[in-house]
N, C-alpha and C positions, 0 to 999 in steps of 0.2 A: 415373813410378810411385814410390810410397812404401811403406815398411814400415808395419806396423800402428801403430807408434809415431809415424808422421808423417815420419820421416827419409827423404830421397830415396834411392832405390836407385841405386848407381853400379857400373859394371863394375869388377871387381877387389875388390869388397867380400868380406870373409870372412863367412860365414854359418853358421848351423845350420839344417838343414831336417829336421824329424822327428827331432831329436836327433843328426843326423849332420853332421860338418863338411864344408864345401864352399866354393865361391867363385862369385860372379856372373861369368859369362863373356860374356853378351851381353844387350842390350836391343833388341828388334826394332823397336819403334815409333820409338825414338830413332836407330836405325841405327848403334849402337855395338857393336862386336864385338872381343873379345880376339884377338890373333894366333892363327891356327890354327883359328878358327871363322868359317865362311863365311856372309855375309849371304845369298848366293844359295841356300844350302842350307836356310835357315830362314825366308826372307821369305814363303813361302807361308802362314805362320801369321798374318801381318799385325800381330800384337802378341804380347808375351810376354817372359818372363825366363828366360834360360838359366842353369842351375845345374849345375856339375860337382862331384860329391862327391869326397872324398879317395880313395875306392875306384875312381875313374875313371868311374863311371856319370854320364851326362849326360841331363838332361831339361829340358823347357820348361814353365813355368807360365804360363797365360794371364793370371792376376792374382796378386798377392801374397796370401798367406793367413796365418793365425795361426801356422802351422808354420815360416814363414820369419823367422828372427831374426838381426839383424845382430850381429856380434861386433866388439868394439873400439870 
């Protein structure tokens, strides 16, 4: 999966989502998960991008959208 600018999305990337800071914590299709995030827990979705915001909230996007902006 890629950001809107074409750059590949990588676990560990710092991002802004909806103006809030966060980090990419898993990529379901690629089977890449940060420590502490279980493939078993999220694999039912078949695809998606896990994002954890600095406030601790965690969610999964099926596809990247214009609100997902890489930092750095």
